[in-house]
Structure formats: C-alpha cells, structure tokens
FILUM-702742 format. One record per atom (N, C-alpha, C): x, y, z; residue in one letter. Coordinates in steps of 0.2 Angstrom, whole numbers, padded with zeros to 4 digits, always signed. Atoms other than C-alpha are relative to their C-alpha. Layout:
XYZA;...
This chain:
+0005-0002-0002X;-0285-0141+0149X;-0002+0008-0001X;+0000-0005+0004X;-0293-0126+0139X;-0005+0005+0004X;+0004-0002-0004X;-0300-0113+0150X;-0001+0007-0005X;+0002-0006+0004X;-0311-0099+0142X;+0001+0007+0003X;-0003-0006-0002X;-0305-0080+0144X;-0007+0004+0000X;+0007-0005-0001X;-0319-0066+0147X;+0000+0003-0007X;+0002-0002+0009X;-0328-0064+0130X;+0001+0008+0001X;+0000-0007+0001X;-0325-0046+0122X;-0003+0002-0007X;+0004-0003+0006X;-0336-0037+0110X;+0002+0000-0006X;-0003-0002+0005X;-0324-0030+0098X;+0006-0002+0001X;-0007+0005-0001X;-0308-0043+0095X;+0001-0002-0005X;-0001+0004+0007X;-0298-0048+0082X;+0006-0005+0005X;-0004+0004-0001X;-0286-0063+0083X;+0006-0002-0005X;-0006+0001+0005X;-0269-0063+0077X;+0003-0007+0001X;-0003+0005+0002X;-0261-0080+0072X;+0009+0000-0004X;-0004-0001+0003X;-0245-0085+0065X;+0002+0000-0008X;-0001-0001+0006X;-0248-0086+0048X;-0001-0009-0004X;-0001+0007+0002X;-0248-0105+0047X;-0007-0004+0000X;+0006+0002+0000X;-0264-0116+0044X;-0002-0003+0006X;+0002+0003-0008X;-0263-0125+0061X;-0001+0007+0004X;+0000-0006-0004X;-0262-0107+0068X;-0007+0002+0000X;+0007-0002+0001X;-0277-0102+0059X;-0005-0004+0003X;+0004+0004-0004X;-0286-0117+0066X;+0000-0001+0005X;+0001+0001-0006X;-0282-0116+0082X;-0003+0007+0002X;+0004-0006-0002X;-0288-0097+0082X;-0008-0002-0001X;+0009+0001+0001X;-0306-0104+0076X;-0001-0004+0006X;+0003+0003-0007X;-0305-0117+0091X;-0002+0006+0005X;+0000-0003-0006X;-0301-0104+0102X;-0006+0006+0001X;+0005-0005+0000X;-0315-0091+0097X;-0006-0005+0003X;+0005+0004-0004X;-0327-0105+0101X;-0001-0001+0009X;-0002+0002-0006X;-0318-0110+0118X;-0002+0008+0003X;+0001-0006-0003X;-0320-0090+0121X;-0005+0002+0000X;+0007-0002+0001X;-0337-0088+0116X;-0001+0007-0003X;-0002-0006+0004X;-0331-0074+0104X;-0002-0002-0006X;+0002-0001+0008X;-0336-0069+0087X;+0007+0005-0004X;-0005-0005+0002X;-0318-0061+0082X;-0002+0004-0006X;+0002-0004+0007X;-0322-0047+0069X;+0007+0000-0005X;-0004+0003+0006X;-0305-0052+0060X;+0005-0005+0003X;-0005+0003-0001X;-0293-0066+0061X;+0006+0001-0006X;-0007-0002+0005X;-0276-0061+0054X;+0007-0004+0001X;-0008+0001-0001X;-0258-0065+0051X;+0002+0006+0004X;-0003-0006-0005X;-0248-0055+0065X;+0003+0004-0005X;-0004-0005+0004X;-0235-0047+0052X;-0004+0004-0004X;+0003-0006+0007X;-0249-0038+0041X;-0005+0002+0004X;+0006-0002-0002X;-0263-0035+0053X;+0000+0008+0003X;+0001-0006-0002X;-0268-0017+0058X;-0007+0000+0003X;+0005+0000-0004X;-0280-0015+0072X;-0006+0005+0000X;+0004-0004+0000X;-0297-0007+0072X;+0000+0005+0004X;+0001-0003-0007X;-0302+0008+0082X;-0004-0004+0006X;+0004+0006-0005X;-0307+0001+0099X;+0000-0006-0001X;+0000+0008+0002X;-0303-0016+0094X;+0005-0003+0004X;-0004+0003-0002X;-0295-0027+0106X;+0004-0005-0003X;-0003+0006+0005X;-0281-0041+0100X;+0001-0005+0004X;-0005+0005-0003X;-0278-0057+0106X;+0005-0005-0005X;-0006+0004+0004X;-0263-0067+0101X;+0000-0007+0001X;+0002+0007-0001X;-0266-0084+0097X;+0008-0005+0000X;-0004+0005-0001X;-0253-0098+0101X;-0002-0006-0004X;+0003+0005+0003X;-0253-0111+0089X;+0001-0008+0004X;+0000+0006-0002X;-0258-0128+0096X;-0001-0006-0005X;+0001+0004+0006X;-0256-0144+0083X;-0008-0003+0002X;+0007+0003-0003X;-0270-0153+0095X;-0006+0003-0002X;+0008-0003+0003X;-0283-0140+0094X;-0001+0000-0007X;-0001-0001+0009X;-0279-0138+0075X;-0003-0007-0001X;+0002+0006+0002X;-0282-0157+0073X;-0008-0002+0002X;+0008+0000-0003X;-0299-0156+0083X;-0004+0004-0004X;+0004-0002+0005X;-0305-0143+0072X;+0000-0004-0007X;-0001+0005+0008X;-0298-0153+0055X;-0005-0004+0001X;+0003+0007-0001X;-0308-0168+0062X;-0008+0002+0000X;+0009-0002+0002X;-0325-0159+0065X;-0001+0005-0007X;+0003-0003+0008X;-0324-0150+0047X;+0000-0005-0004X;-0001+0004+0004X;-0320-0164+0039X;-0008-0005+0002X;+0008+0003-0001X;-0336-0172+0047X;-0006+0004-0003X;+0006-0005+0002X;-0347-0158+0043X;+0000+0003-0009X;-0001-0003+0008X;-0340-0154+0024X;+0002-0007-0004X;-0003+0004+0006X;-0331-0169+0019X;+0007+0003-0001X;-0008-0001+0002X;-0313-0170+0012X;+0000+0007-0005X;+0000-0005+0004X;-0318-0157-0001X;+0000+0006+0004X;+0001-0006-0003X;-0323-0143+0012X;+0006-0001+0003X;-0008-0001-0002X;-0307-0146+0022X;+0004+0002-0005X;-0006-0001+0005X;-0296-0145+0006X;-0001+0007-0001X;+0003-0008+0001X;-0304-0129+0001X;+0002+0005+0006X;-0005-0004-0006X;-0300-0122+0020X;+0007-0001+0000X;-0007+0002+0001X;-0282-0129+0018X;+0003+0006-0005X;-0001-0004+0005X;-0279-0120+0001X;+0000+0008+0003X;+0002-0007-0001X;-0287-0103+0006X;+0005+0001+0005X;-0003-0004-0004X;-0278-0102+0022X;+0009+0001-0001X;-0007-0001+0002X;-0261-0103+0012X;+0000+0006-0004X;+0000-0004+0005X;-0267-0088+0001X;+0003+0007+0005X;-0002-0009-0002X;-0258-0069+0005X;-0006+0005+0001X;+0004-0003-0001X;-0274-0061+0005X;+0000+0000+0007X;+0000-0003-0006X;-0275-0051+0021X;-0007-0002+0004X;+0006+0003-0001X;-0294-0057+0022X;-0001-0009+0002X;+0002+0007-0001X;-0290-0077+0022X;-0002-0002+0007X;+0002+0002-0007X;-0290-0079+0040X;-0008+0001+0002X;+0007+0001-0002X;-0307-0073+0043X;-0006-0003-0005X;+0004+0005+0003X;-0315-0080+0027X;-0001-0006+0002X;+0000+0006-0002X;-0310-0096+0032X;-0003-0002+0007X;+0004+0002-0008X;-0317-0093+0050X;-0008+0001-0001X;+0007+0001+0001X;-0333-0088+0042X;-0003-0005-0003X;+0001+0006+0002X;-0334-0102+0033X;-0001-0006+0004X;+0001+0006-0004X;-0332-0115+0046X;-0005+0002+0004X;+0005-0001-0004X;-0344-0106+0058X;-0007-0002-0003X;+0004+0001+0003X;-0356-0108+0044X;-0002-0007-0002X;-0001+0008+0001X;-0352-0126+0039X;-0002-0003+0007X;+0000+0005-0005X;-0352-0132+0057X;-0007+0001+0004X;+0007+0002-0004X;-0370-0126+0061X;-0004-0004-0002X;+0004+0006+0000X;-0382-0138+0064X;-0005+0000-0008X;+0004+0001+0007X;-0394-0134+0047X;+0005+0000-0006X;-0004+0000+0005X;-0377-0134+0037X;+0002-0009+0000X;-0002+0007+0002X;-0371-0151+0029X;+0006+0000-0004X;-0006+0002+0006X;-0357-0160+0017X;-0001+0006-0006X;+0001-0005+0005X;-0365-0149+0004X;+0002+0008+0000X;-0001-0006-0001X;-0360-0133+0011X;+0005+0004-0005X;-0006-0002+0005X;-0344-0131+0001X;-0002+0000-0008X;+0003+0000+0007X;-0356-0132-0016X;-0005+0006+0001X;+0004-0004+0000X;-0365-0118-0010X;+0003+0007-0003X;-0003-0005+0002X;-0356-0105-0020X;-0001+0006-0001X;+0004-0008-0001X;-0367-0090-0020X;-0003+0003+0008X;+0001-0002-0007X;-0368-0091-0001X;+0006+0004+0002X;-0005-0005-0004X;-0359-0075+0008X;+0006-0004+0004X;-0004+0002-0001X;-0349-0086+0017X;+0003-0005-0003X;-0003+0004+0006X;-0344-0099+0003X;+0004+0004-0004X;-0005-0003+0007X;-0340-0087-0012X;+0007+0001+0002X;-0009-0003-0001X;-0324-0079-0004X;+0003-0007+0001X;-0007+0006+0000X;-0316-0096+0001X;+0000-0004-0006X;+0001+0002+0008X;-0322-0103-0017X;+0006+0004-0003X;-0004-0003+0005X;-0313-0089-0024X;+0008+0000+0003X;-0006+0001-0004X;-0297-0090-0012X;+0004-0008-0003X;-0001+0007+0001X;-0296-0109-0015X;+0003-0001-0008X;-0002+0000+0006X;-0296-0106-0034X;+0007+0004-0002X;-0005-0004+0001X;-0283-0092-0034X;+0007-0004+0003X;-0006+0002-0004X;-0270-0102-0022X;+0002-0007-0005X;-0003+0007+0004X;-0272-0119-0033X;+0003+0001-0007X;-0003-0003+0007X;-0270-0108-0049X;+0008+0003+0000X;-0005-0004-0002X;-0255-0101-0041X;+0005-0008+0000X;-0003+0005-0001X;-0249-0120-0037X;+0002-0003-0007X;-0001+0003+0008X;-0252-0125-0057X;+0006+0002-0002X;-0006-0005+0004X;-0240-0110-0062X;+0007-0004+0003X;-0005+0004-0005X;-0228-0118-0048X;+0003-0006-0006X;-0002+0006+0004X;-0228-0135-0059X;+0003+0002-0006X;-0001-0001+0009X;-0226-0126-0076X;+0008+0002+0001X;-0004-0005+0000X;-0214-0114-0070X;+0007+0000+0004X;-0004+0003-0004X;-0202-0122-0058X;+0006-0002-0003X;-0005+0004+0004X;-0185-0126-0063X;+0006-0002+0005X;-0004+0002-0004X;-0173-0136-0055X;+0009-0001-0003X;-0007+0000+0003X;-0153-0135-0056X;+0004-0005+0006X;-0002+0005-0003X;-0142-0148-0050X;+0006+0002+0004X;-0004-0003-0004X;-0129-0144-0036X;+0005-0006+0002X;-0004+0006-0001X;-0114-0155-0031X;-0002-0003+0005X;+0003+0007-0004X;-0119-0172-0022X;-0006-0001-0002X;+0005+0002+0004X;-0132-0173-0034X;-0007+0002+0004X;+0006-0006-0003X;-0145-0160-0025X;-0002+0003-0006X;+0004-0004+0004X;-0158-0152-0034X;-0003+0005+0004X;+0002-0005-0004X;-0162-0136-0029X;-0005+0007-0005X;+0004-0006+0005X;-0177-0122-0037X;-0001+0004+0006X;+0000-0006-0003X;-0180-0105-0031X;-0007+0002-0002X;+0006-0003+0002X;-0197-0097-0032X;-0003+0005+0005X;+0003-0007-0003X;-0208-0081-0026X;-0006+0000-0001X;+0007+0000+0002X;-0225-0086-0027X;-0005+0005+0004X;+0005-0005-0001X;-0241-0076-0024X;-0003-0002+0008X;+0002+0003-0005X;-0246-0089-0011X;+0005-0006+0004X;-0004+0005-0003X;-0238-0101+0001X;+0000-0007-0002X;+0003+0003+0003X;-0240-0114-0010X;+0005-0007+0000X;-0005+0006+0002X;-0224-0125-0008X;-0002-0006+0006X;+0004+0008-0003X;-0235-0138+0005X;-0002-0003-0003X;+0004+0004+0003X;-0245-0140-0009X;+0004-0005-0007X;-0007+0000+0006X;-0228-0143-0022X;+0002-0007+0003X;-0005+0005-0002X;-0220-0156-0011X;-0003-0007-0002X;+0001+0005+0001X;-0231-0170-0013X;+0000-0003-0009X;-0001+0000+0007X;-0231-0168-0032X;+0007-0003-0002X;-0005+0000+0001X;-0214-0166-0034X;+0004-0008+0002X;-0002+0007-0002X;-0208-0181-0023X;-0002-0006-0001X;+0003+0007+0004X;-0220-0192-0031X;+0005-0002-0009X;-0002+0001+0006X;-0211-0189-0049X;+0008+0001+0001X;-0007-0003-0001X;-0192-0183-0042X;+0002-0004+0007X;-0003+0003-0006X;-0190-0198-0029X;+0007-0004+0001X;-0005+0003+0000X;-0174-0204-0035X;+0007+0004+0002X;-0005-0002-0001X;-0164-0190-0029X;-0004+0006+0006X;+0004-0005-0004X;-0165-0176-0014X;+0000+0006-0002X;+0001-0007+0002X;-0171-0159-0018X;-0003+0003+0005X;+0004-0005-0006X;-0177-0144-0009X;-0003+0006-0006X;+0004-0006+0004X;-0189-0129-0016X;+0001+0006+0005X;-0001-0006-0005X;-0185-0113-0007X;-0005+0006-0002X;+0005-0005+0000X;-0199-0100-0007X;+0003+0008+0003X;-0005-0004-0002X;-0191-0084-0006X;-0004+0007+0003X;+0005-0004-0001X;-0207-0073-0004X;-0002-0002+0010X;+0004+0003-0006X;-0213-0084+0012X;+0005-0002+0006X;-0005+0002-0002X;-0196-0090+0017X;-0001-0007+0004X;+0000+0007-0002X;-0200-0107+0018X;+0003-0005-0005X;-0002+0005+0005X;-0191-0122+0011X;-0003-0008+0001X;+0003+0006+0001X;-0199-0139+0006X;+0007-0004-0001X;-0006+0004+0000X;-0184-0152+0008X;-0001-0008+0000X;+0001+0007+0001X;-0185-0170+0001X;+0007-0005+0001X;-0008+0003-0002X;-0171-0181+0008X;+0000-0007-0003X;+0000+0007+0005X;-0175-0197-0005X;-0006-0005+0004X;+0004+0004-0001X;-0188-0204+0007X;-0006+0004+0002X;+0006-0005-0002X;-0200-0190+0015X;+0002+0006-0002X;-0002-0007+0001X;-0200-0172+0015X;-0003+0003+0006X;+0002-0006-0006X;-0202-0157+0027X;+0001+0007-0001X;-0001-0009+0001X;-0205-0138+0029X;+0004+0002+0005X;-0005-0004-0005X;-0193-0128+0036X;-0001+0007+0000X;+0000-0008+0001X;-0194-0109+0039X;+0006+0002+0000X;-0007-0002+0000X;-0178-0100+0036X;+0000+0006-0003X;+0000-0004+0005X;-0173-0085+0030X;+0008+0000-0003X;-0007+0003+0003X;-0155-0092+0025X;+0001-0006-0002X;-0002+0007+0004X;-0151-0105+0013X;+0008+0000-0002X;-0006+0001+0000X;-0134-0110+0012X;+0001-0008-0005X;+0000+0004+0005X;-0131-0120-0004X;+0007-0003-0002X;-0006+0002+0003X;-0116-0132-0012X;+0001+0004-0007X;+0000-0003+0007X;-0110-0125-0029X;-0003-0004-0005X;+0004+0003+0006X;-0117-0129-0045X;+0004-0007-0001X;-0003+0006+0005X;-0113-0147-0053X;+0004+0002-0007X;-0006-0001+0005X;-0099-0147-0065X;-0004+0001-0007X;+0003-0001+0006X;-0111-0148-0080X;-0006+0004+0000X;+0007-0003-0002X;-0125-0137-0073X;-0001+0005-0006X;+0000-0006+0004X;-0121-0121-0084X;+0000-0003-0006X;+0001+0003+0009X;-0119-0132-0100X;-0006-0003-0001X;+0007+0003+0000X;-0136-0140-0096X;-0005+0005-0001X;+0004-0003+0000X;-0144-0124-0093X;+0001+0005-0008X;-0001-0003+0007X;-0136-0116-0110X;-0003-0005-0004X;+0000+0005+0007X;-0141-0132-0121X;-0008+0001+0002X;+0008+0000+0000X;-0160-0129-0113X;-0002+0007-0002X;+0000-0007+0003X;-0158-0109-0118X;+0000-0002-0007X;-0001+0001+0006X;-0153-0116-0135X;-0006-0004-0005X;+0006+0004+0004X;-0167-0128-0138X;-0007+0004+0000X;+0005-0004+0000X;-0180-0115-0132X;+0000+0005-0006X;-0001-0006+0006X;-0172-0101-0144X;-0002-0005-0007X;+0000+0004+0006X;-0172-0116-0158X;-0006-0002-0002X;+0006+0002+0002X;-0190-0120-0158X;-0005+0005-0002X;+0004-0006+0001X;-0196-0102-0157X;-0002+0003-0008X;+0001-0001+0007X;-0205-0096-0175X;+0000+0010+0001X;-0001-0008+0003X;-0199-0078-0179X;-0007+0003-0002X;+0006-0001+0003X;-0217-0076-0189X;-0004+0001+0007X;+0007+0000-0005X;-0227-0078-0173X;+0003+0004+0006X;-0002-0002-0006X;-0217-0067-0161X;-0006+0003+0003X;+0004-0004-0002X;-0230-0060-0149X;+0002+0002+0008X;-0002-0003-0007X;-0224-0052-0133X;-0005-0002+0006X;+0006+0000-0003X;-0241-0050-0126X;-0004-0005+0002X;+0003+0007-0003X;-0247-0066-0127X;+0005-0005+0005X;-0006+0004-0005X;-0230-0074-0119X;-0001+0003+0005X;-0001-0002-0007X;-0231-0062-0105X;-0008-0003+0003X;+0006+0000-0001X;-0250-0066-0103X;+0001-0009+0003X;-0002+0006-0003X;-0245-0086-0101X;+0006-0002+0002X;-0007+0001-0002X;-0228-0085-0096X;+0001+0006+0005X;+0000-0007-0003X;-0230-0071-0082X;+0008+0002+0001X;-0009-0001+0002X;-0214-0060-0082X;+0003-0001+0007X;-0004+0002-0005X;-0212-0063-0063X;+0003-0006+0000X;-0003+0007+0000X;-0207-0080-0065X;+0007+0001-0004X;-0004+0000+0005X;-0194-0074-0077X;+0008-0002+0003X;-0006+0000-0005X;-0179-0071-0065X;+0003-0008+0000X;-0001+0007+0000X;-0179-0091-0062X;+0000-0004-0005X;+0001+0005+0006X;-0181-0097-0079X;+0007+0000-0006X;-0005-0001+0005X;-0165-0102-0088X;+0000+0002-0007X;+0002+0001+0007X;-0174-0101-0105X;+0000+0008-0001X;+0002-0007+0001X;-0177-0081-0101X;+0007+0003+0004X;-0007-0005-0003X;-0158-0077-0095X;+0004+0000-0006X;-0003-0003+0005X;-0150-0067-0107X;+0007+0000-0001X;-0010+0001+0000X;-0132-0071-0102X;+0001-0007-0004X;-0001+0007+0004X;-0134-0087-0113X;-0001+0003-0005X;+0001-0003+0007X;-0129-0081-0131X;+0000-0005-0005X;+0000+0006+0004X;-0136-0095-0141X;+0002+0000-0008X;-0002+0000+0007X;-0129-0089-0157X;+0008-0003+0000X;-0004+0002+0001X;-0113-0095-0153X;+0002-0006+0005X;+0000+0006-0004X;-0105-0110-0143X;+0003+0003+0007X;-0002-0004-0006X;-0099-0097-0128X;-0006+0001+0005X;+0005-0002-0004X;-0107-0095-0113X;+0002+0008+0003X;-0001-0007-0002X;-0106-0075-0108X;-0002+0002+0005X;+0002-0003-0005X;-0108-0066-0092X;-0001+0007-0002X;+0000-0009+0001X;-0105-0048-0098X;-0002+0002-0006X;+0004-0002+0005X;-0113-0048-0115X;-0007-0004-0001X;+0008+0003+0002X;-0132-0049-0116X;+0000-0002-0005X;+0004+0003+0006X;-0140-0059-0130X;-0005+0005-0004X;+0005-0007+0001X;-0149-0046-0142X;-0005-0005-0002X;+0006+0004+0001X;-0162-0062-0146X;-0005+0003+0004X;+0006-0001-0005X;-0180-0058-0140X;-0002-0006+0006X;+0001+0004-0005X;-0178-0069-0126X;-0004-0007-0002X;+0004+0006+0001X;-0182-0085-0135X;-0006-0001-0004X;+0006+0001+0005X;-0193-0078-0147X;+0002+0000-0007X;-0003-0003+0005X;-0181-0077-0161X;+0005-0008-0003X;-0002+0007+0001X;-0175-0094-0171X;+0009+0000+0000X;-0008-0001+0000X;-0155-0095-0166X;+0002-0002-0007X;-0005+0000+0006X;-0143-0095-0182X;+0005-0007+0002X;-0004+0007-0001X;-0134-0111-0172X;-0005-0007-0001X;+0006+0007+0000X;-0151-0122-0173X;+0002-0004-0007X;-0001+0004+0006X;-0150-0137-0182X;-0002+0000-0009X;+0001+0001+0007X;-0151-0139-0201X;-0008+0001-0001X;+0008+0000+0000X;-0170-0145-0199X;-0003+0005+0003X;+0005-0005-0005X;-0176-0130-0188X;+0000+0005-0004X;-0002-0005+0004X;-0169-0118-0201X;-0005+0002-0005X;+0004-0001+0006X;-0181-0109-0213X;+0004-0002-0005X;
C-alpha cells in the first residue's frame, strides 16, 4: 500500500539510474502530489540551494503501472522514446522523461503527443531518444567479439549511453548458436546470453576464460584483410575518424597496431608502421596489389 508523504515545495528525486527506478520516481511524484524540480541519478546529482532530496527505492510493480498508463496515453512509440531517453547519460534525462510523462498524461494530451516535436516537453525527449539510438547503431557496427575457451564469445565496449539492454535482442537473434557476453565498462553492465535467453548483470568485475587457441590468428587475419582492401591514394584520416570514432579504436582488432601485416608474425613489442589499416599491405594477394 502506498502512503503519500508530506508534499514539499522545492524537492528533487534521486533514483538508481535504471529505467525502472525512473518510472518509480514518476509514480511517487504523483502519489506525493509533488512536482519535483529535478529527477536525477544519485551518483551524479548535486542538489540546489534550499532543495530537499527524496531517495526513491525502485519498485518494479510501480514502474509497470506507469508503463501501462504511458502506453495507453501515447502508444508504444511514446513508451519506447521514454525507455531510450532513460538510458541516456545526460544529467537531465530523468527530468526530461518526467516532464514528458506529465504532459502526455494530461487529459488534453493523446497518442499524438510524441509527434509534437516542437513542444517544449517533447523536443528534449526526442533529442535524447535519437542520441541513444544513434549510440546503439554505432555499437552494432563497431562491437567486436572474440572467442574464448568453451566456445564463449565476448565483446567489450564503453558507450556514451547504457545501450547494452537495447543490443541484446538484436545480437541474440543473430548469434543464437553460442553463448556470448557484452560488457559495458562505462556503466558496469554485462548482457549475458546463455543460448536460450539473456539477462543483465550489474558488476564491476568480469572473470573470463582464456582466449581460444586460434583467436589471435583470426584477429590477425581480420587485420590483414582490413589493410589489404585499403587504398593508399584515398587515405583520409579525418573522414575515417568521422565514420569510425576514435573512442572505439581500443576495442577494434583492425586498429590494433600490434599486428604487423607485412609479415606472417604476430608481434606484441614491435608496432606496425602502417596507417592503421589505410595502407595496402605488401603481403596482400596479387589481385589486390597495384
């Protein structure tokens, strides 16, 4: 049973950073008859002067009630936009979601609320939605899996938004013949697929088995292919950084300068002198040579 607390004039709600925690905070705002000035993740929030703070405990049942009401008011599109925005790293994401929900749930709002992109309660939500989905799209392009002993596949990433929950359905539908894990180092979240279903785990430590015996060879082969198909005359590092942001490079085998593709050797101590895949390897097949 929910009991409303005494309403406060200047109040901020702090939640745990999960979508369920944010929707619980929205429910409690209605239950307490309050209009929070801020709804923010606890780790990043700095209260304003004379501002009271309520710490909101996540309640999945309350979050589900808000979800059902939001779907009725705005349709699936509205809820999806809220879900995506709630995964953003933007410090204002919680408040943006809350303002949109209040607007959408008013009696004069309807399922078209999410399409009113010029409305001040809708435009910020749309911007966050697009930003998070763009980050998801980049992860789909630049996530690289490596094979570990036991035929387990592992990928590491550090996205600007907590997009692993949005990636698991996509990858599990395509790589459903072997278990895999996607670990988000920035948000300390692991998405684990066991061959039949997936789950999310919040963890700071990931203990992994050793790489499979041929994994180093496969990564070197991928690096060799990347170098072989490059065209020296079209070397354009600025354009490459635009389409392949440098923040992803540390987890891309094709950008690993430890692999010297001019020989058949794998060297950990002698960096390659190539332009990280933008120069045609001298070891490329004759058909690829100039």
